[in-house]
Every structure is written in structure tokens, then in C-alpha cells.
N, C-alpha and C positions, 0 to 999 in steps of 0.2 A: 504494500500500500504506500501511498505518497508520504505519510508521516514517517514511516520506517526508512524509506529511501532518503528522505531529507535528513533524518537523524544520522544515518550512516555516513552521508556526505559530510555533514558538519563535524562529526567526531573525527573523521579521517583528515579533513582539511584544516579545521580550526581547533580541534581538541575541546570542543564545547558543544552543548546541545542548542537546538533552536529555541527561541523564547516565544511562547504563545501568551497572548493577553486577551481576555474576554472583555469586550468593550460595552456591549449592551445586549439586552434581551427585550424583544418587542413582540407585538402580536398577541392574540388571545392565548389564554392558558392552555387550551387543548391543541394549539398549533403555533408554538413560539418560533421566532426567528432569532438566532444568536449571531452576533457579529464579533469576529476575533481578528487579531493581527498575529503575524508570525514575522520574526526578524532573525537573521543570522548575521555574523560579522561582515562588515563591508557591503551591506545591502540596505535598501530602504525597507520600511515596514510594508508588508503585503497584507491586504484585507481579504477575508473570506466570510461567507455566511452559510447557514444551514439550519435545519430544524432541530439540531442538537449541538452541543458544544463539540462533540467528537466530529460530527459531519462538517461543521464550520472549520475546524482545525484541518481536516483532510482537504477541504476545498482551498484553504489558504496555502497549504503545503503544495498542492498541485500547481497553483498559480506561481509560486516562487520557483518551483522546478522548471516550469515553462519559461519563466523570466531568465533563469540561469542557463537554460538549454543544456541540461545534462541528462 
């Protein structure tokens, strides 16, 4: 999965883990939308969203992988 791939890349290249931050939760209780950011050294913060924190983190990880093109 994208989070695992990003984690392995960060550990290998920077010897640190990606930093995830949950920014907000919106929407109704039965269908929430979570917004998170992920950042690794030497990159800007990348945003992701999803119906759970895990999905939002996966989406953010996919975006940063696409941004880095690895």
C-alpha cells in the first residue's frame, strides 16, 4: 500500500518516518470526511482526504509518491 511504500522510502533515504497530521473532520457523523497532511524531509506538505483517517492518510501518501515519481 502507499503508506508502507512511502515509509520504506523515507526510512531508506532520510532515516525518519513521514509525518501525518489530521487537520479536520467535517460532514455528518455517519459519513465524515477527514483531511490530513503528510510531509517528508525536503518536500512541501501534501493534503489528502477520505472517509476515515486511514483512507485520508493513504490518499495523501499516494499523492506524495506521484509528486516524487518513485
